[in-house]
C-alpha positions in Angstrom: 46.3 29.3 -16.7 46.8 28.0 -13.1 44.0 30.3 -12.0 41.6 28.5 -14.2 42.8 25.2 -13.3 42.3 25.9 -9.5 38.7 27.1 -10.3 38.0 24.1 -12.4 39.3 22.0 -9.5 37.0 23.6 -7.2 34.1 23.1 -9.3 34.9 19.4 -9.8 35.1 19.1 -6.0 32.6 21.4 -4.7 32.9 22.5 -0.9 30.1 23.9 1.1 30.9 27.5 0.0 30.8 26.6 -3.6 27.4 24.8 -3.2 26.1 27.9 -1.4 27.2 30.2 -4.3 25.7 27.8 -6.9 22.4 27.7 -5.1 22.3 31.4 -4.9 23.1 31.9 -8.7 20.4 29.2 -9.4 17.8 31.3 -7.3 18.8 34.6 -9.1 18.7 33.2 -12.6 15.4 31.5 -12.0 14.1 34.9 -10.6 15.4 36.4 -13.7 13.5 34.1 -15.9 10.3 34.8 -14.0 10.9 38.5 -14.4 11.3 38.1 -18.0 7.8 36.2 -18.1 6.1 38.9 -16.1 7.7 41.9 -17.8 7.6 40.7 -21.4 11.4 41.0 -21.9 12.9 40.7 -25.3 13.2 37.1 -26.7 17.0 37.3 -26.8 17.2 38.2 -23.1 14.8 35.5 -22.2 16.7 32.9 -24.1 20.0 33.9 -22.4 18.5 33.6 -19.1 16.9 30.4 -20.0 20.2 28.8 -20.9 22.1 30.3 -17.9 19.4 28.9 -15.4 19.6 25.6 -17.0 23.4 25.5 -16.8 23.1 26.5 -13.1 20.5 23.9 -12.5 22.7 21.0 -14.1 25.7 22.2 -12.0 23.6 22.4 -8.7 22.3 18.8 -9.5 26.0 17.9 -9.7 26.9 19.6 -6.5 23.8 17.7 -4.7 25.1 14.3 -6.0 28.6 15.1 -4.8 27.3 16.2 -1.5 25.2 13.1 -1.2 28.1 10.8 -1.8 30.2 12.8 0.8 27.4 12.6 3.5 26.1 9.0 2.6 28.4 7.2 5.2 27.2 9.4 8.1 23.5 9.1 6.9 23.9 5.2 6.9 25.3 5.4 10.5 22.4 7.4 11.6 20.0 5.1 10.0 21.4 2.0 11.6 20.5 3.4 14.9 16.6 3.8 14.0 14.7 0.8 13.0 12.5 2.4 10.5 15.2 4.2 8.8 17.1 1.0 8.6 14.4 -0.9 7.2 13.6 2.0 4.6 17.2 1.7 3.3 17.6 -2.0 3.5 14.3 -3.4 2.5 13.4 -2.7 -1.3 9.7 -3.9 -0.9 9.0 -1.6 2.1 10.6 1.3 0.3 8.7 0.8 -2.8 5.4 0.5 -0.8 6.1 3.7 1.0 6.5 5.6 -2.3 3.6 3.9 -3.7 1.6 5.0 -0.7 2.7 8.8 -1.2 1.7 8.4 -4.9 -1.7 7.1 -3.9 -2.4 9.9 -1.7 -1.5 12.5 -4.5 -3.8 10.6 -6.9 -6.7 10.6 -4.5 -6.5 14.3 -4.0 -6.3 15.1 -7.8 -9.1 12.6 -8.4 -11.2 14.3 -5.8 -10.6 17.7 -7.3 -11.5 16.8 -10.8 -14.6 14.9 -9.7 -15.9 18.0 -7.6 -14.9 20.5 -10.3 -16.7 18.3 -13.0 -19.9 18.1 -11.0 -19.8 21.9 -10.3 -19.5 22.6 -14.0 -22.3 20.1 -15.0 -24.8 21.5 -12.3 -24.1 25.3 -12.3 -23.0 25.9 -15.9 -24.5 23.0 -17.9 -21.2 22.4 -19.9 -21.6 18.6 -20.2 -18.6 18.0 -22.4 -16.3 19.8 -19.9 -17.8 17.9 -17.2 -17.3 14.6 -18.8 -13.6 15.5 -19.3 -13.1 16.2 -15.7 -15.1 13.2 -14.5 -13.0 11.0 -17.0 -9.7 12.2 -15.5 -11.2 11.6 -12.0 -12.2 8.1 -12.9 -8.7 7.3 -14.2 -7.0 8.6 -11.2 -9.4 6.9 -8.8 -8.7 3.5 -10.5 -5.0 4.4 -10.3 -5.3 4.9 -6.7 -7.3 1.7 -6.1 -4.6 -0.2 -8.1 -1.8 1.2 -5.8 -3.9 0.5 -2.6 -4.6 -3.1 -3.7 -0.8 -3.7 -4.3 0.1 -2.2 -1.0 -2.6 -4.0 1.1 -1.9 -7.4 -0.4 1.9 -7.2 -0.2 1.5 -6.1 3.5 -0.8 -9.1 4.2 1.8 -11.5 2.3 4.8 -10.0 4.3 3.1 -10.2 7.8 1.9 -13.8 7.4 4.4 -15.9 9.0 2.7 -19.1 8.2 3.7 -18.6 4.4 6.8 -20.3 3.2 9.1 -18.4 0.9 7.7 -20.3 -2.2 4.0 -19.4 -1.0 5.0 -15.8 -0.5 6.4 -15.6 -4.2 3.2 -17.2 -5.4 1.0 -14.5 -3.7 3.2 -11.8 -5.1 3.0 -13.2 -8.6 -0.9 -13.2 -8.2 -0.6 -9.5 -7.2 1.5 -8.8 -10.4 -1.1 -10.7 -12.4 -4.1 -8.9 -10.8 -2.3 -5.4 -11.6 -2.4 -6.4 -15.2 -6.1 -6.6 -15.2 -6.3 -3.3 -13.3 -3.9 -1.7 -16.0 -6.1 -2.8 -18.7 -9.0 -1.1 -16.9 -6.8 2.0 -16.6 -6.1 1.7 -20.4 -9.9 1.8 -20.9 -10.2 5.0 -18.8 -7.2 6.5 -20.6 -8.9 5.9 -24.0 -12.1 7.8 -22.8 -10.0 10.8 -21.8 -8.2 10.7 -25.2 -11.5 10.5 -26.9 -12.8 13.6 -25.2 -9.7 15.5 -26.1 -9.8 14.5 -29.7 -13.6 15.1 -30.1 -13.4 18.4 -28.2 -10.0 20.1 -28.9 -10.7 22.8 -26.3 -10.7 19.9 -23.6 -7.4 19.0 -22.2 -4.8 19.3 -19.3 -4.2 23.0 -18.4 -1.6 24.5 -16.2 -2.0 28.2 -15.6 0.8 30.7 -15.5 4.0 29.5 -14.1 2.6 26.2 -13.1 3.4 25.0 -16.5 7.2 25.2 -15.8 6.7 23.4 -12.4 4.7 20.5 -14.2 7.5 20.4 -16.9 10.1 19.9 -14.3 8.0 17.4 -12.4 7.1 15.5 -15.5 10.7 15.3 -16.6 11.6 14.0 -13.1 8.9 11.3 -13.2 9.6 9.8 -16.5 13.4 9.7 -15.9 12.9 8.1 -12.5 10.2 5.7 -13.7 12.4 4.6 -16.6 15.3 4.1 -14.4 13.3 2.1 -11.9 11.7 0.1 -14.7 15.3 -0.9 -16.1 16.6 -1.8 -12.5 13.5 -4.0 -11.8 14.5 -6.5 -14.5 17.0 -8.2 -11.8 14.4 -8.2 -9.1 12.4 -11.3 -8.3 9.8 -9.5 -6.1 6.8 -9.3 -8.3 5.0 -6.9 -6.1 7.9 -4.3 -6.6 7.8 -5.1 -10.4 3.9 -4.3 -10.4 4.6 -0.9 -8.7 7.3 0.0 -11.0 5.1 -0.8 -14.1 2.3 1.2 -12.7 4.6 4.2 -12.0 6.0 4.0 -15.6 2.4 4.1 -17.1 1.5 7.1 -14.8 4.7 8.9 -15.9 3.8 8.3 -19.6 0.2 10.0 -18.9 2.1 12.9 -17.3 3.9 13.3 -20.7 0.6 13.5 -22.5 -0.8 16.0 -20.0 2.4 18.2 -20.3 2.1 17.9 -24.2 -1.4 19.1 -24.3 -0.8 21.8 -21.9 2.2 23.1 -23.8 0.2 23.0 -27.0 -2.7 24.9 -25.5 -0.4 27.5 -24.1 2.0 28.0 -27.1 0.4 26.8 -30.3 -1.3 30.1 -30.9 -4.4 29.0 -32.4 -2.8 26.1 -34.5 -4.9 22.9 -34.3 -2.6 20.1 -33.1 -5.4 17.6 -32.3 -3.6 15.0 -34.6 -0.6 15.3 -32.5 -2.5 14.9 -29.3 -4.2 11.7 -30.8 -0.9 10.3 -31.9 0.7 10.6 -28.6 -2.2 9.5 -26.7 -2.7 6.4 -28.9 1.0 5.5 -28.5 0.6 5.8 -24.7 -2.7 3.7 -24.7 -0.9 0.9 -26.7 2.0 1.0 -24.3 -0.4 0.7 -21.4 -2.4 -2.1 -22.8 0.8 -3.9 -23.9 2.1 -3.7 -20.3 -1.2 -5.0 -18.9 -1.5 -8.0 -21.4 2.4 -8.7 -20.7 1.9 -8.8 -16.9 -1.1 -11.1 -17.4 0.5 -13.5 -19.7 3.7 -13.4 -17.6 2.0 -13.9 -14.4 0.1 -16.8 -15.6 3.3 -18.5 -16.8 5.1 -17.7 -13.4 2.1 -19.0 -11.5 2.0 -22.3 -13.1 6.0 -22.6 -12.7 5.7 -21.6 -9.1 2.9 -24.2 -8.4 5.2 -26.9 -9.8 8.1 -25.5 -7.4 5.7 -25.7 -4.4 4.4 -29.1 -5.4 8.0 -30.3 -5.8 8.8 -28.7 -2.3 5.9 -30.4 -0.6 6.8 -33.7 -2.2 10.5 -33.4 -1.0 9.3 -32.5 2.5 6.9 -35.5 2.7 9.6 -37.9 1.3 12.0 -36.7 4.0 9.4 -37.1 6.6 8.7 -40.8 5.6 12.4 -41.6 5.5 12.8 -40.2 9.0 9.9 -42.2 10.3 11.4 -45.3 8.6 14.9 -44.6 10.2 13.3 -44.1 13.7 11.6 -47.4 13.3 14.7 -49.3 12.3 
């Protein structure tokens, strides 16, 4: 009994050695899963390995979180000595825009790939429907990239403009938030085009060949959890540029869910027609995207009106204070 308690204690408080063993076991179990896929192992063996790898993955995440809490003080000490690292940790707006820039670069690459591939299919193979599909996906991700670029550029202009007061900065960021609502509605229109193509031509859809589907599933799970977490956290934040980015990220994560769902159905449905499910999930995502855009527009107009009143009140207070100072000087 003491032996098991000692093991449980080591598992609850992992050391570097325990973390190393956990990483090795995770790699071995994932390798076993891939071996089952390539060698067509019996389903019972594959399911056992799936469960074991999932268990080791969960424990490795737990070890990583524990390790982060242990090393965090030293990391913060290091970050205090470097200006960019200190700003990255302490400035939420700066950190959000950095992540948005990385997401924008990924979207640009993916949009370029789909656009080039769609044009090649249309010119060399004459398959117009497939070409429309890839071009529609390219247009969607181009608009998504432009949306993120607009938010990043305008937020930077607001932050570096020393002539703006705090109230004026808030006003400009609310306008960024409101403009993002318009762009989100345009994104919804592009997404409806993609969904219509998928419903009209069931052979069209997102595809992940071979083992890429497992990578896509893990990445989609990470995106939706991370985006939902940030969307909940953003409720208490008054920086509307950050809110705009978080709303866009959540919509992007929902589209990734649609992509994963269609890819999984294409890979494992075995000829069964699940077009109705694609239409149902896609419609729900389009409605969610459109609702978010409309909400950002309405909320943005309300906040702008309120902010204008605050700016006017601030200007009036400053002018009254100036007049009173002049009168006192004359006396």
